[in-house]
C-alpha positions in Angstrom: 0.0 0.0 0.0 1.2 3.5 -0.8 2.3 5.6 2.1 2.9 9.2 2.9 2.2 12.6 1.5 3.7 14.1 -1.7 5.9 16.6 0.1 7.5 13.8 2.1 8.2 11.0 -0.3 11.0 9.3 1.5 11.0 6.7 4.2 14.8 6.1 4.3 17.6 7.0 6.7 20.1 9.8 6.2 22.9 11.3 8.1 25.6 13.9 7.3 28.0 11.0 7.0 26.2 9.4 4.2 22.8 8.1 3.0 21.0 4.8 2.6 19.7 3.6 -0.7 16.9 1.4 -2.0 17.2 -1.3 -4.5 14.8 -0.8 -7.4 15.9 -3.7 -9.5 19.3 -4.8 -10.6 20.4 -4.5 -14.3 23.8 -5.1 -15.8 24.1 -2.2 -18.2 23.9 1.5 -18.1 20.4 2.7 -18.9 19.5 5.8 -20.9 18.2 9.1 -19.3 14.8 8.4 -20.7 14.8 4.9 -19.2 16.0 6.4 -15.8 13.2 8.9 -15.9 10.5 6.2 -16.6 11.9 3.9 -14.0 12.2 6.5 -11.2 8.7 7.8 -11.9 7.2 4.3 -11.8 9.0 3.3 -8.7 8.1 6.5 -6.7 4.4 6.5 -7.8 4.0 2.8 -7.0 5.8 2.8 -3.7 6.4 6.1 -2.0 3.4 8.3 -2.4 -0.1 8.3 -1.1 -2.7 6.3 -3.0 -4.4 8.5 -5.7 -1.4 10.9 -5.8 1.3 11.0 -8.4 4.6 12.8 -9.0 6.2 13.7 -12.3 9.9 13.7 -13.3 11.6 16.6 -15.0 14.5 16.4 -17.4 17.1 13.8 -16.2 20.7 14.9 -16.3 24.0 13.3 -15.2 25.8 14.5 -12.1 28.8 12.9 -10.3 28.3 9.6 -11.9 24.6 9.4 -11.2 21.4 10.3 -12.9 19.9 13.4 -11.3 16.1 13.0 -11.0 14.1 16.2 -10.4 10.9 15.0 -8.7 8.1 17.5 -9.1 5.6 17.5 -6.3 1.9 18.5 -6.4 2.8 21.5 -4.2 5.1 22.9 -7.0 8.2 22.0 -5.1 11.0 20.1 -6.9 13.1 17.6 -4.9 16.3 16.5 -6.6 16.8 12.7 -6.2 19.4 10.4 -7.8 19.4 7.1 -9.6 22.5 4.9 -10.2 23.5 4.7 -13.9 22.4 1.0 -14.1 19.0 1.9 -12.6 19.4 -0.4 -9.6 19.7 2.1 -6.7 17.5 5.1 -5.9 18.9 7.9 -3.6 16.0 10.1 -2.4 18.1 13.1 -1.5 21.6 14.4 -1.3 23.3 16.6 1.3 25.8 19.4 0.6 28.6 18.4 2.9 30.3 21.8 2.5 27.3 23.6 4.1 26.4 23.8 7.8 23.9 21.3 9.1 21.1 23.9 9.4 21.4 24.7 5.7 20.8 21.1 4.8 17.2 21.3 6.2 15.0 19.3 3.9 12.0 17.0 3.5 14.0 13.8 3.7 13.2 11.3 6.4 15.7 10.9 9.2 16.2 7.7 11.1 18.8 9.3 13.3 18.4 8.0 16.9 18.8 10.6 19.6 21.9 10.2 21.8 21.1 7.9 24.7 20.2 9.8 27.9 18.4 8.5 30.9 14.9 9.8 31.4 14.2 10.8 35.0 11.2 9.2 36.7 8.5 11.0 38.5 4.9 10.5 39.7 3.3 12.2 36.8 5.3 12.1 33.6 5.4 15.2 31.3 4.9 14.1 27.7 5.5 16.6 24.9 5.1 15.7 21.3 6.5 18.2 18.8 5.0 18.0 15.3 4.2 19.9 12.1 0.4 19.7 11.6 0.6 18.3 8.0 3.8 16.3 8.4 2.9 12.7 7.6 5.3 11.4 10.2 4.0 13.8 12.7 0.4 12.7 12.2 1.6 9.1 12.4 3.1 9.7 15.8 -0.1 11.6 16.9 -2.3 8.7 15.8 0.0 6.3 17.8 0.0 8.3 21.0 -3.7 9.2 21.1 -4.7 5.7 22.5 -2.0 6.1 25.1 -3.2 9.5 26.2 -6.8 8.2 26.3 -5.6 5.3 28.4 -3.4 7.1 30.9 -5.6 10.3 31.0 -4.7 12.5 33.9 -1.9 10.1 35.1 0.3 12.1 32.7 0.7 15.7 31.6 0.4 15.6 27.8 0.8 18.4 25.3 1.1 18.6 21.5 3.6 21.3 20.6 4.8 22.6 17.3 8.2 22.8 15.6 9.5 26.3 15.3 9.4 26.2 11.5 6.8 25.0 9.0 7.3 23.0 5.8 3.7 22.6 4.5 2.5 26.0 3.4 0.0 28.4 4.8 -2.6 25.7 5.7 -0.1 24.3 8.2 0.6 27.7 9.9 -3.2 28.4 10.2 -4.0 24.9 11.5 -1.2 25.1 14.1 -2.5 28.4 15.4 -6.0 26.9 15.6 -4.8 23.8 17.5 -2.6 25.8 19.9 -5.6 27.9 20.9 -8.0 25.0 21.2 -5.5 23.1 23.3 -4.8 26.2 25.4 -8.3 27.5 26.0 -10.6 24.6 25.2 -8.5 21.7 26.3 -11.4 19.4 27.1 -12.2 19.3 23.4 -8.7 19.2 22.0 -8.1 15.4 21.8 -11.5 14.9 20.1 -10.7 17.7 17.7 -7.2 16.2 17.0 -8.6 12.7 16.4 -11.1 14.2 13.9 -8.4 16.2 12.1 -6.1 13.2 11.9 -8.8 11.2 10.1 -9.1 13.4 7.0 -7.2 16.7 7.6 -10.4 18.7 7.5 -10.0 21.2 10.3 -13.0 23.3 9.4 -15.4 20.3 9.6 -13.8 19.2 12.9 -14.3 22.6 14.5 -18.1 22.1 14.0 -18.3 18.4 14.7 -16.4 18.7 18.0 -18.3 21.8 19.2 -15.3 24.2 19.3 -16.2 27.8 20.2 -14.9 29.3 17.0 -15.3 32.9 18.2 -13.2 32.2 21.3 -10.6 30.4 19.1 -10.4 33.2 16.6 -9.8 35.8 19.3 -7.0 33.6 20.7 -5.5 33.1 17.2 -5.4 36.8 16.6 -3.6 37.5 19.9 -1.2 34.6 19.5 -0.5 35.6 15.9 0.3 39.2 17.0 2.5 38.1 19.9 4.6 35.6 17.9 4.4 37.4 14.5 3.4 34.1 12.8 1.7 35.8 9.8 4.3 38.5 9.6 7.1 35.9 9.5 5.2 33.9 6.9 4.8 37.0 4.7 8.5 38.0 5.1 10.5 35.4 3.3 13.7 37.1 4.6 12.9 35.5 7.9 12.5 32.0 6.6 14.7 29.2 7.8 17.3 28.6 5.1 15.2 30.8 2.9 12.7 27.9 2.5 10.6 27.5 5.6 8.5 30.0 7.5 9.1 30.4 11.2 6.5 29.3 13.7 7.7 30.7 17.1 4.7 29.8 19.3 6.7 27.0 21.0 10.1 28.4 20.1 11.4 28.4 23.7 10.7 24.7 24.2 12.2 23.9 20.7 15.4 25.6 21.7 15.4 24.0 25.2 15.1 20.5 23.8 17.0 21.1 20.5 14.0 20.0 18.5 15.0 19.5 14.8 12.0 18.0 13.2 8.5 16.4 13.3 7.8 14.3 15.3 10.0 14.7 18.3 8.9 13.0 21.5 10.1 14.5 24.8 9.4 12.8 28.1 10.3 14.4 31.4 12.5 16.9 29.6 14.5 14.3 27.6 14.1 13.4 24.0 12.8 9.9 23.8 13.1 7.2 21.2 10.1 4.9 20.7 8.2 3.1 18.0 5.1 4.9 16.7 2.7 2.1 17.6 0.6 2.7 20.7 2.0 -0.3 22.6 5.6 1.0 22.2 4.6 4.5 23.2 2.7 3.2 26.3 5.8 1.2 27.3 8.1 4.2 26.9 5.9 6.5 29.0 5.1 3.9 31.7 8.8 3.2 32.1 9.3 6.6 33.7 6.6 6.5 36.4 7.9 6.2 40.0 5.1 3.7 40.5 3.3 2.5 37.4 -0.5 2.8 37.5 -2.8 -0.1 36.6 -3.4 1.5 33.2 0.1 0.6 32.1 -1.1 -3.1 31.9 -3.5 -2.1 29.1 -2.9 -4.0 25.8 -2.7 -1.5 23.0 -2.0 -2.1 19.3 1.6 -2.9 18.4 0.9 -2.0 14.8 2.2 1.4 13.7 -0.5 3.7 12.2 -0.2 4.9 8.6 1.6 8.0 7.7 -0.5 11.0 6.7 -4.2 11.1 7.4 -6.7 8.3 8.1 -7.0 5.4 10.6 -7.7 2.5 8.2 -4.1 1.4 7.3 -0.9 0.6 9.0 2.5 2.1 8.3 6.3 1.8 8.8 7.4 1.8 12.4 10.5 3.8 11.7 12.0 7.1 12.9 11.3 8.9 9.7 10.6 12.6 10.2 10.0 15.9 8.5 13.0 18.3 8.9 16.7 18.2 9.4 
């Protein structure tokens, strides 16, 4: 089954030291640029994008002994990928090793595991999940953690927070302002709203179906936007991260505190945590930091990772792929 959203095609691990690759079929001779274009387009559309979506490939050129494959997304963005000259290995993205790390921010997935650091225990764990509202890996993590939050309820202090930059256009900036205000001022309805949003990504419909006070929300959005200059930063591209991504400073202090790089980032008791995105793994990770585990920690939750993107009907890869650097 096809996974992910168009903007985030790639489910593979990268690091500044190198990149992983995917076998797309072994052949013994060099293929032509036209054959490379057709092969890459077929592979991506059949394996790496959401069902019903397609990408197109621009003119294929040669670069550093590989075919350079410009993948054109529905958003209008082009992501340069690479294919080996024999057509057997597909490289989703390259890094410029002569640039600082923060200039290599991109939409590639990252399987980098955070440095091991003990998570302190306490009576009521503080669980913070940093996401971008339209990041397919962020929504996957949210779908995985919702059953955990609904199981543990007030035994934990849980919050969704947002990365301090956005990668999915104006709709993401607007949605994050809405969610911030709902969670802050109408917290009793937030999880219901979030579950609805994660089903189809239709925030306007979810505001109505979950009974959100839209007048109250819009007042909060206006104040929050003014304080953190969200719209001003979006409209001023000179402020954008690496010239590509608008800033979203609502949770900037916590992003800096925890060195959040991308979506999703799970922080438990002030320490970045590594866990699978299935509910069972997330429950285990959180329950492991109670001083005394509550009975709810014995609950059997699904060990199957949710799908990336929106919708609850399918499963997805239980990897550490993320949106960001």
